[in-house]
C-alpha positions in Angstrom: -26.5 -19.6 16.3 -26.6 -17.0 13.5 -24.3 -14.1 13.9 -26.1 -10.7 14.4 -23.6 -8.6 16.4 -20.6 -6.7 15.4 -18.0 -5.1 17.7 -15.9 -2.2 16.5 -13.0 -1.1 18.8 -12.6 2.6 18.5 -10.8 3.8 21.6 -7.4 4.6 20.1 -5.9 8.1 20.4 -4.9 8.4 16.8 -1.5 9.9 17.6 -0.1 9.3 14.1 -2.6 12.0 12.9 -1.9 14.7 15.4 -2.7 17.6 15.5 -5.8 16.7 13.4 -6.9 14.2 16.1 -6.3 16.5 19.0 -10.0 17.2 19.3 -11.5 14.9 16.7 -11.5 11.0 16.8 -9.3 9.5 14.2 -12.3 7.4 13.1 -14.1 10.5 12.1 -11.4 11.5 9.6 -13.2 11.7 6.2 -12.6 9.4 3.3 -14.0 11.6 0.5 -17.3 12.6 2.1 -18.0 10.0 4.8 -16.0 9.4 8.0 -13.9 6.2 7.9 -16.0 4.6 10.7 -19.2 4.8 8.6 -17.6 2.6 5.9 -16.9 0.0 8.6 -20.5 0.1 10.0 -21.8 -0.2 6.5 -19.7 -3.3 5.9 -21.1 -4.9 9.0 -24.7 -4.1 8.0 -24.1 -5.4 4.4 -23.0 -8.7 6.0 -26.3 -8.9 7.9 -25.0 -7.6 11.3 -27.4 -4.8 12.4 -26.5 -4.8 16.1 -23.3 -2.8 16.4 -21.3 -2.2 19.7 -18.6 0.4 19.5 -15.9 0.3 22.1 -14.9 3.9 22.7 -12.8 6.0 25.0 -12.5 9.6 26.2 -13.3 12.4 23.7 -15.1 10.1 21.3 -18.5 11.7 21.6 -18.4 12.7 17.9 -18.8 9.0 17.1 -22.1 8.7 18.9 -23.3 12.0 17.5 -22.6 10.9 14.0 -24.9 7.9 14.2 -27.5 9.8 16.2 -30.4 12.0 15.0 -29.4 15.6 14.0 -32.9 17.1 14.0 -31.8 20.7 13.6 -29.6 19.8 10.6 -32.4 17.7 9.1 -34.8 20.6 9.5 -32.5 23.0 7.7 -32.0 20.6 4.8 -35.7 20.0 4.6 -36.4 23.8 4.4 -33.8 24.1 1.7 -35.2 21.2 -0.3 -31.8 19.5 -0.3 -33.2 16.0 -0.5 -29.9 14.3 -1.5 -28.0 15.5 1.5 -31.0 14.9 3.8 -31.1 11.3 2.7 -27.4 10.9 3.4 -27.7 12.4 6.9 -30.7 10.2 7.7 -29.0 7.1 6.3 -26.2 7.3 8.8 -28.7 7.6 11.6 -30.7 4.5 10.5 -27.8 2.2 9.5 -27.8 0.0 12.5 -28.8 -0.4 16.2 -25.8 1.3 17.8 -24.5 0.6 21.3 -21.5 2.1 23.1 -19.2 1.0 25.9 -16.1 2.7 27.2 -12.6 1.1 27.3 -11.4 3.2 30.3 -7.8 2.1 30.1 -5.7 1.6 26.9 -4.9 -2.1 27.6 -4.9 -3.4 24.0 -7.2 -4.9 21.4 -7.9 -8.0 23.5 -9.0 -5.9 26.4 -11.3 -3.9 24.1 -12.9 -7.1 22.8 -13.3 -8.2 26.4 -15.3 -5.1 27.1 -18.0 -6.4 24.7 -18.6 -9.6 26.8 -21.7 -8.3 28.6 -23.3 -7.1 25.3 -22.4 -10.2 23.2 -23.1 -12.8 25.9 -22.7 -16.4 24.7 -23.2 -15.7 21.0 -20.6 -15.7 18.2 -19.8 -12.3 16.9 -17.7 -10.3 14.5 -14.9 -7.8 15.2 -14.1 -5.1 12.7 -11.2 -2.7 13.2 -11.9 0.8 12.2 -8.5 1.4 10.6 -9.1 -1.3 8.0 -11.5 -0.5 5.1 -12.4 -3.3 2.8 -13.5 -2.2 -0.7 -17.3 -2.7 -1.0 -16.7 -4.4 -4.3 -14.8 -7.2 -2.6 -16.4 -9.8 -0.3 -14.7 -10.7 3.0 -16.9 -10.5 6.1 -19.7 -12.5 4.4 -17.2 -15.2 3.4 -15.8 -15.3 7.0 -19.2 -15.7 8.4 -19.9 -18.6 6.0 -16.6 -20.3 7.0 -17.5 -19.9 10.6 -20.9 -21.5 10.0 -19.4 -24.4 8.2 -16.4 -25.0 10.4 -17.8 -24.0 13.8 -14.5 -22.2 14.5 -13.0 -18.8 15.1 -12.1 -17.1 11.8 -9.5 -14.5 11.1 -8.8 -12.6 7.9 -5.3 -13.1 6.5 -3.5 -11.2 3.8 0.0 -11.7 2.3 2.4 -8.9 3.2 5.9 -8.1 2.3 8.3 -10.1 4.6 9.8 -6.9 5.8 6.4 -5.8 7.1 5.7 -8.7 9.5 6.7 -6.7 12.5 3.6 -4.6 12.0 1.1 -7.5 12.2 0.0 -10.7 13.9 1.5 -13.5 11.7 -0.1 -16.9 11.2 1.3 -20.4 10.9 -1.1 -22.3 8.7 -2.0 -25.6 7.0 -3.9 -25.9 3.7 -7.5 -27.2 3.5 -9.6 -28.4 0.6 -10.9 -24.9 0.1 -8.4 -22.7 -1.8 -9.1 -19.5 0.3 -9.4 -21.2 3.7 -6.5 -22.4 5.9 -6.3 -24.0 9.3 -4.4 -21.7 11.7 -2.1 -23.7 14.0 -0.3 -20.7 15.6 -0.2 -16.9 15.8 2.5 -14.6 16.9 2.2 -10.8 17.4 4.6 -8.6 15.4 7.5 -10.9 14.9 10.8 -9.7 13.4 11.1 -10.7 9.7 13.7 -13.3 10.5 11.4 -14.9 13.1 8.1 -14.7 11.2 6.6 -18.2 10.5 5.0 -16.9 7.2 4.0 -13.7 5.5 0.3 -14.2 6.2 -0.8 -11.3 8.3 -4.0 -11.0 10.4 -5.9 -7.9 9.1 -8.7 -6.2 11.0 -11.6 -8.7 10.6 -12.5 -11.5 13.0 -15.5 -13.8 13.5 -15.2 -15.2 17.1 -16.7 -17.8 19.3 -17.8 -16.7 22.7 -15.2 -18.9 24.3 -12.7 -16.2 23.4 -13.9 -14.2 26.4 -12.7 -16.7 29.0 -9.4 -17.0 27.2 -8.9 -13.3 27.2 -9.6 -13.1 30.9 -6.6 -15.3 31.5 -4.3 -13.8 28.8 -1.4 -11.8 30.3 -0.1 -8.6 28.8 2.0 -9.3 25.7 3.6 -7.1 23.0 3.6 -3.5 24.0 2.4 -4.3 27.5 -1.1 -4.8 26.1 -3.6 -7.7 26.2 -3.3 -9.0 22.6 -6.2 -10.7 20.8 -3.5 -12.5 18.8 -2.2 -14.2 21.9 -5.7 -15.4 22.9 -6.3 -16.8 19.4 -3.0 -18.5 19.4 -4.0 -20.3 22.6 -7.3 -21.3 21.0 -5.6 -22.5 17.8 -3.3 -24.8 19.9 -6.0 -26.1 22.2 -8.9 -26.3 19.7 -11.1 -24.3 22.1 -14.1 -22.8 20.4 -13.4 -25.0 17.3 -9.9 -23.7 16.9 -9.0 -21.1 14.4 -9.5 -20.9 10.6 -8.2 -18.3 8.3 -9.7 -16.7 5.1 -7.0 -15.6 2.8 -8.1 -12.2 1.3 -6.7 -11.1 -2.0 -9.0 -8.1 -2.6 -8.7 -4.3 -2.0 -7.9 -3.1 1.6 -7.2 0.4 2.7 -5.3 1.1 5.9 -6.6 4.4 7.2 -4.4 4.2 10.3 -1.3 5.2 8.3 -1.0 8.7 6.9 0.2 7.8 3.5 -2.2 4.8 3.1 -5.0 7.1 4.3 -4.2 9.5 1.5 -4.1 6.6 -1.0 -7.5 5.4 0.3 -9.1 8.8 -0.4 -7.8 8.8 -4.0 -8.7 5.2 -4.6 -12.2 5.5 -3.2 -12.8 8.8 -5.1 -11.6 7.2 -8.3 -14.3 4.5 -8.2 -17.2 6.9 -7.8 -19.3 7.9 -10.8 -19.6 11.5 -9.6 -15.9 12.1 -8.9 -13.9 9.3 -10.7 -13.7 10.6 -14.3 -12.5 14.1 -13.3 -10.3 12.7 -10.5 -8.5 10.4 -12.9 -8.1 13.1 -15.6 -6.6 15.4 -13.0 -4.3 12.7 -11.6 -2.9 12.0 -15.1 -2.1 15.7 -15.6 -0.7 16.0 -12.2 1.6 13.0 -12.5 2.7 14.1 -15.9 3.7 17.6 -14.7 4.8 17.0 -11.1 
């Protein structure tokens, strides 16, 4: 069955960005002139996924408002003749068919994915984490969907990290395949200590999942941090072969982690530097700043 649905968990409190996130969802923090969450929705749409379910929590109404009509704002921009900004506002409204469901309790990523069961049904689907931005010049989700279609398996995105950073990620045990960027995942462990990590291949925030994952998540006990971990469910599927097992796409492109304050600042600079309207002046200023700092 072709994949048409994307699930975006967005219920986190964003405590690392307090006090900025006291009243504003962390997903609405801007990366240049668009909120981070819009980049994620655009990525899903560019991969052909136009049905988007956002799993939200309390105080996340700004997410729904951003992707809804803003008729008063549109009218003001129309009267001013500001066609460029009007097109940008309307574009965010028309990006995708948006749906929303609440994750009432903060029980982990696995629980957030489980909240999508009624909407997804018995179809394969993609999961995109809002903290991870993939540079639009690099192809990841489309490649993962292609691997899912050819292998009939769950697919996770993997990226090499420094061994000292394994405690921040789910880490995979893998076997090579005939495709240079595709591995067979034989095991997954959530946030191991560097000395216990089976590799330095970390699961980053993109998944293409078979619907069998829901039944596994229902039986998955709380793991690391007292939360239901998607990594634990996928580890079970990797070992049992349920849902076709688990494959990994090893990504070597550009990824921006907007869930970390320093990486968020880096993301703004890197995205701005690639834009025709901002890049040249940004790079010239950066060179002067670094030279005189």
